[in-house]
C-alpha positions in Angstrom: 0.0 0.0 0.0 1.4 3.4 -1.0 0.7 6.2 1.4 2.5 9.2 -0.3 5.0 10.0 -3.0 7.5 12.5 -2.0 10.6 13.0 -4.2 12.0 16.5 -3.5 8.6 18.3 -4.0 5.0 18.1 -2.9 3.8 14.6 -1.9 0.9 12.9 -3.7 -1.2 12.2 -0.7 -3.2 9.0 -1.2 -4.4 8.0 2.4 -5.5 11.1 4.2 -8.6 9.2 5.3 -6.8 6.1 6.7 -7.9 6.7 10.3 -11.6 7.0 9.3 -11.4 3.8 7.2 -9.4 1.9 9.9 -12.1 2.9 12.4 -14.5 0.7 10.5 -17.7 2.7 10.9 -18.4 2.9 7.1 -21.4 2.8 4.9 -22.2 -0.4 2.9 -21.1 1.3 -0.4 -17.6 1.9 1.0 -17.4 -1.5 2.5 -18.3 -3.1 -0.8 -15.8 -1.1 -2.8 -12.7 -1.0 -0.6 -11.5 -4.5 -1.4 -11.4 -3.7 -5.1 -8.5 -1.2 -4.7 -4.8 -1.9 -4.9 -2.0 0.6 -5.2 1.6 0.5 -6.4 4.6 2.8 -7.2 6.6 2.8 -10.4 10.4 2.9 -10.3 10.4 6.8 -10.6 7.8 7.1 -7.9 4.6 7.6 -10.0 1.7 6.3 -7.9 -0.7 3.8 -9.6 -4.3 3.3 -8.2 -6.1 0.3 -9.6 -9.8 -0.4 -9.0 -10.6 -3.9 -10.2 -14.2 -4.3 -11.6 -15.5 -7.4 -13.3 -18.9 -6.0 -14.1 -18.0 -5.2 -17.7 -15.2 -5.6 -20.2 -14.3 -2.0 -20.5 -10.8 -0.8 -19.4 -10.2 2.7 -18.5 -6.6 4.1 -17.9 -6.1 7.7 -16.8 -2.6 9.5 -16.7 -3.3 12.5 -14.5 -1.2 15.7 -14.3 -1.7 17.8 -11.2 -1.8 21.6 -11.4 -3.1 22.5 -14.8 -3.8 26.3 -15.0 -1.3 26.9 -12.3 1.5 26.4 -14.8 -0.2 28.3 -17.6 0.3 32.1 -18.1 -2.9 34.0 -18.8 -1.4 35.2 -22.0 -1.1 31.5 -23.2 -4.4 30.2 -21.7 -5.3 27.0 -23.2 -1.7 25.9 -23.7 -1.9 22.6 -21.6 -5.2 21.7 -23.4 -3.6 22.3 -26.8 -0.4 20.3 -25.8 -2.6 17.3 -24.6 -4.6 17.3 -27.8 -1.4 17.4 -29.9 -0.4 14.1 -28.2 -3.2 12.4 -30.2 -1.9 13.6 -33.6 0.9 11.1 -33.9 4.1 9.8 -32.1 7.6 8.6 -32.7 6.4 5.1 -33.8 2.8 5.7 -34.9 1.8 8.2 -37.5 -1.5 10.2 -37.1 -2.9 7.9 -39.8 -1.9 4.8 -37.8 -3.4 6.4 -34.7 -6.7 7.0 -36.4 -6.9 3.6 -38.1 -6.1 1.7 -34.9 -8.8 3.5 -33.0 -11.3 3.0 -35.7 -10.5 -0.7 -36.0 -10.7 -1.3 -32.2 -13.5 1.2 -31.4 -11.2 2.5 -28.7 -10.6 6.0 -27.5 -7.4 8.0 -26.6 -7.9 11.5 -25.7 -7.2 14.5 -23.5 -9.3 15.6 -20.5 -8.8 19.2 -19.4 -12.0 20.6 -18.1 -10.7 21.2 -14.5 -8.6 24.1 -13.3 -6.5 21.7 -11.0 -5.7 18.7 -13.2 -5.7 17.4 -16.7 -5.4 13.8 -18.0 -4.5 11.6 -21.0 -7.0 8.8 -21.2 -7.3 5.4 -22.8 -10.7 3.6 -22.9 -11.0 0.2 -24.6 -12.7 -3.2 -24.5 -10.3 -5.7 -22.9 -9.7 -7.5 -26.2 -7.8 -4.6 -27.6 -5.9 -3.3 -24.6 -2.5 -5.0 -25.6 -2.8 -3.4 -29.1 -3.8 0.1 -27.9 -1.6 0.5 -24.8 1.7 0.9 -26.9 0.0 3.6 -29.0 -1.3 5.4 -25.9 2.0 5.2 -24.1 4.1 6.4 -27.2 1.7 9.2 -27.9 2.2 10.6 -24.3 5.9 9.8 -24.0 7.2 10.4 -27.6 4.9 12.8 -29.3 5.7 13.7 -33.0 4.4 17.3 -32.8 2.7 17.0 -36.1 3.2 20.4 -37.7 0.6 19.8 -40.3 -2.0 19.0 -37.7 -1.2 21.9 -35.3 -3.1 24.6 -37.2 -6.1 22.4 -37.3 -6.0 21.7 -33.6 -5.8 25.3 -32.8 -8.5 26.3 -35.2 -10.8 23.8 -33.4 -10.1 25.5 -30.1 -10.7 28.9 -31.6 -13.9 27.8 -33.3 -15.2 26.4 -30.0 -14.4 29.7 -28.3 -16.2 31.7 -31.1 -19.3 29.5 -30.8 -19.4 30.1 -27.0 -19.1 33.8 -27.5 -22.1 33.7 -29.9 -24.3 32.1 -27.3 -25.6 34.6 -24.7 -25.5 32.4 -21.7 -22.0 31.0 -22.5 -20.7 34.6 -23.0 -22.2 35.7 -19.7 -20.5 32.9 -17.9 -17.1 33.6 -19.7 -17.3 37.4 -19.0 -18.3 36.9 -15.4 -15.6 34.3 -14.7 -12.9 36.4 -16.4 -13.7 39.1 -13.8 -14.2 36.8 -10.9 -10.8 34.9 -11.6 -8.8 38.1 -12.4 -5.5 38.0 -10.6 -6.1 34.3 -9.6 -4.4 31.2 -11.2 -7.9 30.2 -12.5 -7.8 33.2 -14.8 -5.9 31.0 -17.4 -8.9 29.1 -18.5 -8.4 26.1 -20.8 -10.9 27.5 -23.3 -8.6 30.6 -23.9 -8.7 34.2 -22.6 -9.0 37.1 -25.0 -6.6 36.3 -28.0 -4.5 33.8 -26.0 -5.2 30.9 -28.4 -4.1 32.9 -31.5 -0.7 33.5 -29.7 0.1 29.8 -29.1 2.6 28.4 -31.4 3.9 24.9 -31.9 7.2 25.9 -30.3 5.2 27.0 -27.2 3.6 23.6 -27.1 7.0 21.8 -27.3 8.5 23.9 -24.7 5.6 23.6 -22.4 5.8 19.8 -22.7 9.5 19.7 -22.1 9.1 21.9 -18.9 5.9 20.8 -17.4 5.3 17.1 -18.1 7.3 15.1 -15.7 7.0 12.3 -13.3 6.4 14.4 -10.2 3.2 15.8 -11.5 1.7 12.4 -12.5 -0.4 9.7 -11.0 -2.2 6.9 -12.8 -5.6 5.6 -12.2 -6.9 2.3 -13.8 -10.5 1.0 -13.5 -11.6 -2.3 -15.0 -10.8 -6.0 -15.0 -7.1 -5.3 -14.7 -4.6 -7.7 -13.3 -2.2 -5.6 -11.2 0.6 -8.2 -11.6 0.5 -7.5 -15.4 -0.5 -3.9 -15.5 2.2 -2.4 -13.1 5.3 -3.9 -14.9 3.8 -2.7 -18.2 3.4 0.9 -16.8 6.9 0.7 -15.2 8.7 0.0 -18.4 7.0 3.0 -20.1 5.8 5.8 -17.7 8.2 4.5 -15.0 11.1 5.6 -17.1 10.0 9.3 -17.1 12.3 11.7 -15.3 11.7 14.7 -13.1 10.3 13.8 -9.8 10.3 17.2 -8.0 6.9 19.0 -8.0 5.9 22.3 -6.7 2.6 23.7 -7.6 2.1 27.4 -7.4 -0.2 28.6 -4.7 -3.9 28.4 -5.4 -5.6 30.8 -2.8 -9.2 30.5 -1.7 -11.7 33.1 -3.0 -13.1 33.5 0.6 -12.6 37.1 1.7 -11.5 38.2 -1.8 -14.8 38.9 -3.6 -16.2 42.4 -3.7 -19.9 42.7 -4.5 -20.5 44.2 -7.8 -22.6 44.0 -11.0 -21.6 43.7 -14.6 -24.1 44.7 -17.3 -23.5 43.5 -20.9 -25.4 44.4 -24.0 -26.3 41.4 -26.3 -28.7 42.8 -28.9 -29.2 39.4 -30.5 -30.9 38.2 -27.3 -34.2 39.8 -28.2 -36.6 40.0 -25.2 -34.4 37.9 -22.9 -31.6 38.4 -20.5 -29.3 36.0 -18.5 -28.4 36.6 -14.8 -25.7 34.9 -12.9 -23.7 35.5 -9.7 -20.4 33.9 -8.6 -19.3 33.8 -4.9 -16.7 32.0 -2.8 -17.5 28.5 -1.3 -15.6 26.2 1.1 -13.2 23.6 -0.2 -13.7 19.9 -0.3 -11.8 19.4 3.0 -14.0 22.0 4.9 -16.6 20.8 7.4 -18.9 23.2 5.6 -18.7 21.3 2.2 -21.1 18.5 2.8 -23.8 20.9 4.4 -23.2 23.2 1.5 -24.0 20.4 -1.1 -27.2 19.6 0.8 -28.1 23.3 1.1 -27.8 23.8 -2.7 -30.0 20.7 -3.3 -32.6 22.3 -1.1 -32.1 25.8 -2.6 -32.6 24.6 -6.2 -36.3 23.7 -5.6 -37.1 26.7 -3.5 -35.5 28.9 -6.3 -37.6 27.3 -8.9 -40.8 27.5 -6.8 -40.3 31.3 -6.1 -38.6 32.6 -9.2 -40.1 30.4 -11.9 -43.4 28.8 -10.6 -44.9 31.5 -8.5 -43.6 34.5 -10.5 -43.0 33.3 -14.0 -39.8 35.3 -14.0 -37.6 32.9 -16.1 -37.2 29.8 -18.1 -35.2 28.1 -15.4 -33.1 28.9 -12.3 -30.5 26.9 -10.5 -27.6 27.0 -8.0 -24.2 25.2 -8.5 -21.2 24.4 -6.3 -17.9 24.0 -8.0 -15.6 22.0 -5.7 -12.1 23.0 -7.0 -9.0 23.8 -5.0 -10.4 27.2 -4.8 -14.2 26.4 -4.6 -16.9 28.8 -5.7 -20.6 28.7 -6.3 -23.0 30.3 -8.7 -26.8 31.1 -9.0 -28.1 31.4 -12.5 -31.3 32.7 -13.8 -31.6 31.5 -17.3 -33.7 33.3 -19.9 -35.6 36.0 -18.1 -37.8 38.8 -19.6 -37.7 40.7 -16.3 -34.0 41.0 -15.2 -34.8 43.9 -13.0 -37.0 41.7 -10.8 -35.1 38.4 -10.4 -32.5 39.4 -7.8 -35.0 40.2 -5.1 -36.8 36.9 -6.0 -33.5 35.0 -5.6 -33.0 36.6 -2.3 -36.6 35.7 -1.2 -35.8 32.1 -2.0 -32.5 32.3 0.1 -34.4 33.8 2.9 -36.8 30.8 3.0 -33.9 28.4 3.5 -32.2 30.8 6.0 -35.4 30.9 8.1 -35.2 27.0 8.4 -37.9 26.2 5.8 -37.8 24.4 2.5 -40.0 22.6 -0.1 -41.5 19.4 1.2 -39.6 16.2 0.8 -42.2 14.8 -1.6 -42.0 17.8 -3.7 -43.2 17.5 -7.3 -44.9 20.7 -8.0 -41.6 22.6 -8.3 -40.5 20.3 -11.1 -43.6 20.6 -13.1 -43.3 22.9 -16.1 -39.4 23.0 -16.1 -39.5 22.4 -19.8 -41.2 25.7 -20.6 -41.2 29.3 -19.5 -44.0 30.3 -17.3 -45.9 33.6 -16.8 -47.1 35.5 -13.8 -50.7 34.7 -14.8 -50.5 30.9 -14.6 -51.8 28.8 -11.8 -49.4 29.4 -8.9 -50.9 27.3 -6.2 -48.3 27.7 -3.6 -46.7 24.6 -2.1 -46.4 25.0 1.6 -42.8 25.4 2.9 -42.0 23.0 5.7 -39.3 22.8 8.3 -36.0 21.7 6.8 -35.7 18.9 9.2 -38.9 17.4 7.7 -37.6 17.5 4.1 -33.9 16.6 5.0 -34.1 12.8 4.5 -35.3 13.4 0.9 -32.8 16.1 0.1 -29.8 14.1 1.5 -30.6 11.4 -0.8 -31.1 13.8 -3.7 -27.7 15.3 -3.0 -26.1 11.8 -3.0 -28.0 10.9 -6.2 -26.5 14.0 -7.9 -23.1 13.1 -6.6 -23.1 9.5 -7.7 -24.9 10.0 -11.0 -21.7 10.6 -12.7 -20.2 7.2 -11.7 -22.0 5.0 -14.1 -19.0 3.8 -16.2 -15.5 2.8 -15.5 -14.3 6.0 -17.1 -16.4 8.2 -14.8 -15.3 6.2 -11.8 -11.6 6.7 -12.8 -12.4 10.5 -12.9 -13.9 10.4 -9.5 -10.9 8.6 -8.0 -8.6 11.3 -9.6 -10.7 14.0 -8.1 -10.6 12.4 -4.7 -6.9 12.4 -4.8 -6.5 16.0 -6.1 -9.1 17.6 -3.8 -9.3 15.3 -0.8 -5.9 13.6 -0.5 -7.3 10.0 -0.6 -8.4 7.9 -3.6 -11.1 6.4 -1.5 -12.6 9.7 -0.3 -15.6 9.6 -2.6 -16.7 6.5 -0.8 -17.2 8.4 2.4 -19.4 11.3 1.2 -22.5 9.4 2.0 -21.6 9.4 5.7 -20.9 13.1 5.7 -24.1 13.9 3.8 -26.1 11.7 6.2 -24.7 13.6 9.1 -25.8 17.0 7.9 -28.6 18.5 10.2 -31.1 21.3 9.5 -29.1 23.6 11.7 -26.0 22.9 9.4 -28.1 23.9 6.4 -29.3 27.2 8.0 -25.8 27.9 9.1 -24.1 27.6 5.7 -27.0 29.3 4.0 -26.6 32.4 6.1 -22.8 32.2 5.8 -22.4 31.6 2.1 -25.7 32.8 0.5 -26.9 35.6 2.8 -23.7 37.3 4.0 -21.3 36.3 1.2 -20.4 38.9 -1.3 -21.1 38.0 -5.0 -20.0 39.2 -8.4 -23.1 39.4 -10.7 -23.6 39.7 -14.5 -26.8 40.6 -16.4 -26.4 40.1 -20.1 -29.0 40.4 -22.8 -31.4 42.7 -24.6 -30.3 46.3 -24.1 -33.9 47.5 -23.6 -34.3 45.0 -20.7 -31.1 46.0 -19.0 -32.4 49.5 -18.4 -34.7 48.0 -15.7 -31.8 46.6 -13.6 -30.9 48.3 -10.4 -27.3 47.8 -9.4 -28.3 48.4 -5.7 -30.3 45.2 -5.8 -27.1 43.2 -6.5 -24.8 44.8 -4.1 -26.5 43.4 -1.0 -29.0 40.9 0.3 -32.4 42.4 -0.3 -34.7 40.1 1.7 -35.2 40.6 5.4 
């Protein structure tokens, strides 16, 4: 069993929860899954976490690089994503044509994962029959890229096209502009999708230099999920990835957003959004290792239905409304009002919903009314028979399970389980941490929900944006967004 890797830099902590696990007071899901894990360490110290699963024949192998945007300057935002994508365009022993043909013939997948501020990955997914054929291609692509000069412009064009498409969508543009301001001066400012004209400034020489400087053993751990035989897999990994050099790893600091956010409102014209606007607010939230994290997950689950009941069902003020919690190293949350014709009214309505939760009330646990009509925009004149709010304690059993369902929904394949294990290591310091979330959520009380609601939703400064039809923006009062309006 490997506890940590420390080779002159920051350790890869794998067993932070060992005392909890040794205590034995675990939920059935954890007890069922713990025996399926094994760990090893390659010659150069790279940790390997294997979760053996015999439920299907799909094998998922994930090479994870810690840090991501921490190593990317804002002026070159998107560089690591571009570098990882270029790995799929050919290697020393396999041309791009070989690469494409092999994947087509085996129905396998080799690709880059970069939609996290704190880690990226290079992934192999295949049926067990073709693993021996695909692994050499996968390893050679990562370890010996050919830096295909012909393909590089096409890769960058794809990134630029995706960015342009987002900027032509009003909601995506609102999120981009809000996040650009919210992350200003923070490592997260270097978004993988590019910032400003950063993608246009990335050259193939930049990609090569970035790979040479920032892809090394100390940044890496490997996760394998499927019916792997550790006695076979680990030697295979050791002869390839175990030969990588560079074991010292120091990640630049990633400070919390807590105490750093100043309340403000951004207003952005988008004339093509005729008759509609989009409202979103970003605010600091606790990290995954905070005692407030699980209560916040439950609180957001409760809040979603109250928001929908008040903003959408009773007042017909939007197409939809939701809250989200983004559990990165520097965690943050958002509240989004999607497609509203009355942007000047929605912030007080959002605050009304938060006030309900802060007062110790919520929708009932058997709630179904708030979900009705979510497929279409409402109006203030429709039947708004008010569902009675109940004490949070009465609804809590339902919403605990709802929060758990949302958490585990993304773990239906070996690939998604591998991603969850990687997140558990990066954010919680233990590859088994995700197995313990059920216990933490079940321990959340009504008082916990009220406490985190008041701390993070009532008293927490937020940066807001309203983007849309210029005629509608004239109705927006900045004062509504600078403080909590419900009392």
